[in-house]
C-alpha positions as CSV (number, residue, x, y, z in Angstrom):
1,M,49.5,-35.1,110.8
2,A,50.8,-38.6,111.4
3,Q,50.5,-38.1,115.2
4,I,47.0,-36.6,114.8
5,A,45.9,-39.6,112.7
6,R,47.4,-42.0,115.2
7,A,45.7,-40.4,118.2
8,L,42.2,-40.2,116.6
9,K,39.8,-43.1,116.5
10,R,37.8,-43.8,113.3
11,Q,35.5,-40.9,112.6
12,G,37.3,-38.8,115.2
13,K,37.6,-35.1,114.4
14,C,40.4,-32.6,114.7
15,F,40.1,-28.8,114.6
16,M,43.2,-27.1,113.1
17,S,44.3,-23.5,112.9
18,M,47.1,-22.5,110.6
19,F,48.4,-20.1,108.0
20,L,47.6,-21.4,104.5
21,L,49.3,-20.1,101.4
22,T,46.6,-19.8,98.9
23,P,46.6,-17.8,95.6
24,E,44.6,-15.1,97.4
25,S,46.9,-14.8,100.4
26,V,50.0,-14.9,98.3
27,N,48.7,-12.2,95.9
28,G,47.6,-10.2,98.9
29,M,51.0,-10.4,100.5
30,Q,52.8,-9.5,97.3
31,S,50.4,-6.6,96.4
32,K,51.1,-4.8,99.7
33,D,54.8,-5.7,100.0
34,S,54.0,-7.7,103.1
35,R,56.7,-9.1,105.3
36,T,54.3,-11.6,106.9
37,F,56.1,-14.7,105.7
38,P,59.2,-13.5,103.8
39,Y,61.4,-16.5,104.0
40,P,61.2,-19.8,102.2
41,F,62.1,-22.7,104.5
42,Q,63.8,-26.1,104.1
43,I,60.8,-27.6,102.3
44,P,59.5,-25.6,99.4
45,Q,55.9,-25.9,100.6
46,C,56.2,-23.5,103.4
47,R,57.4,-20.0,104.4
48,V,58.4,-18.7,107.8
49,A,58.1,-15.3,109.5
50,D,61.5,-15.4,111.2
51,R,64.5,-17.1,109.7
52,N,66.3,-17.3,113.1
53,E,63.2,-18.7,114.9
54,P,61.3,-20.5,112.2
55,E,58.9,-22.3,114.6
56,S,57.5,-19.0,115.7
57,A,55.2,-18.8,112.6
58,V,54.9,-21.0,109.6
59,A,52.6,-20.8,106.5
60,Y,52.0,-23.9,104.4
61,E,50.8,-24.1,100.8
62,E,47.2,-25.4,100.9
63,P,47.8,-28.2,98.3
64,F,50.6,-29.5,100.6
65,I,48.3,-29.6,103.6
66,R,45.6,-31.3,101.6
67,K,48.0,-34.0,100.4
68,L,49.4,-34.5,103.9
69,C,45.9,-34.9,105.4
70,A,45.0,-37.4,102.6
71,K,48.3,-39.4,103.1
72,H,47.4,-39.9,106.8
73,G,43.7,-40.7,106.3
74,L,42.4,-37.4,107.4
75,R,39.6,-35.9,105.2
76,I,39.1,-32.2,105.3
77,M,35.6,-31.2,106.1
78,E,34.8,-28.5,103.6
79,P,34.7,-25.6,103.5
80,I,37.9,-24.3,105.0
81,T,37.4,-21.0,106.8
82,Y,40.0,-18.7,105.4
83,G,41.2,-15.9,107.7
84,R,42.5,-12.6,106.5
85,W,45.9,-12.8,108.3
86,W,47.7,-11.4,105.2
87,Q,45.6,-8.2,105.3
88,D,45.1,-6.1,108.4
89,A,44.0,-9.0,110.7
90,P,47.4,-10.5,111.8
91,N,45.8,-12.9,114.3
92,S,43.2,-14.2,111.9
93,Q,44.4,-17.7,111.0
94,D,42.8,-20.2,108.6
95,F,40.6,-22.9,110.2
96,L,39.7,-26.4,109.2
97,W,38.2,-29.5,110.5
98,T,39.4,-33.0,109.6
99,V,37.9,-36.4,110.2
100,K,39.7,-39.7,110.3
101,E,38.5,-42.0,107.7
């Protein structure tokens, strides 16, 4: 986020795609015994799909991403478009736009 904020000019926009851990996605993963992001990682705000190759897929808690954006002067342009990656659409990530304040 720091690098994105540094590179954007004021009012510049950034489109992001990621996996967000929301109450709905976490409940969905638990209810179907999903193995999508089974491993907590070094920071408690994220989970990874593969312990041996953690950078292959990472899911972040939504409040963590919101705080990180705010910390670096990036405002999330609501609404976030939530994918259904935790259901039967494995390539359907969550999408959000940010704007540098």
